[in-house]
N, C-alpha and C positions, 0 to 999 in steps of 0.2 A: 936088636929089641925095636920097640916104640913106645912113646911117651903118651898117655891118654888123657884128657884135660874134658871134664865134665862139667855143664853149665846148665841153669834152667830150673833147678829143684826149689821147693817154695812151700808154704801153705796155699792149700786148695780147698774148697768146699764139695762136700758130697756130690754128684752130679756133673763137676765143673772139668775144666779140662788144663791142661798141663803140657808144657813140651820141653824134653830133654835134648842135649846135644852134646855130643862128643866129637872132639877134633883127636885126631893122631898126627903126631912126627915121631922121624926116626926112619927106620928101615920099612916104610909105609908099602914098599913095593913088595915086600913079601906077606901083607895081610891076605887073608884068603876068606876069612869069616870076621865079622863084627856083630857086636849085640850088648844086651842088658841082662844084667842079672841084678837080683836084690835080695836085701836081707833085714827080715823085721825082729826086733829085739827077741831074743831068746831062740830064734829061730837059724837055721841052717839058709847057706845063700841059695838061692833057686834062679831058676831060669826064667826069664820074661819072654825075650825073643830074639832071634837073631838072623843074620841075613847074609848070603852068601854075593861073592865077587860078580855073580851071576845075575844077583836079584830074589833067588830063591830064599824064601823064608820059613821061621819056624816060631811058633808061639807056644806059651804054656796055655793049658786049657783055660785057666783062671782069667786069662788076659783077651781072649780071643773075641774077635767083633767089636772091642772098645780100644784097643791099644794098637796102633800101626807103626812099624820099624820101617826106616828108610835110610838110604846110603847114597852119597856124593863118593864116588871112587876117584874122581879128579881131585878133590879137595879133602878126601881121606877123613870124611864126616860120616857120623851116623846119627840118626835122629829118632826119637820116641815121641810119638804122639800119644797123647795118654786122654782119652774122652770117658765121659761118665764115671768118674775115678769114685772109689769107694771107700770108706776108712779101713779096710783090708788091705787097701795098696798101699797104707803107710809103710815106709821102709826106707832104709840107704839104697839108693841105685847105684850100681856099677857098670861103667862100660868095658867091655871085653873085647880083644882082638887076638885072635888065633894067627900064627904065622907059619909058614911053609919054609922049612931050610931042609937042604939035602938029606940031613940025619932025622928030620922028622918034624913034629909040630910043636911050637911053644906059645904060650899064652901072655898076655900082658892085661894089666888093671890099672884102671883110672882109681883115683883117691874116693869117689864115693860122693854122691850129692843126695841129699835128704830130701824127701817127699812126704809130707804130712798131709792127711785128707780129714777133715772134721766133717764130723755130723750134724 
């Protein structure tokens, strides 16, 4: 498995920017996809953005054009640049990594980092 450590959360005003980072350690050579999910109070965890090892990206419609996900394969890190944030972006953001094994895929989660957007 891998261990994921997020950083960069905090309080930001609506319209502002924030950058989240996640560093992986452990079996990083097995990581095929890294990404970010978020969970607001009373809501289910939802996809924000993912990025494959080749750089292909996937975004939720709610963040397209505002958030950018990037990845440094050599350092096993993934970054989420959040621009023009809105109060609805307030949530705990979780880093996720999907690993490929001979028997299939597994996933690892970070501990989460709080992002609060004030209006």
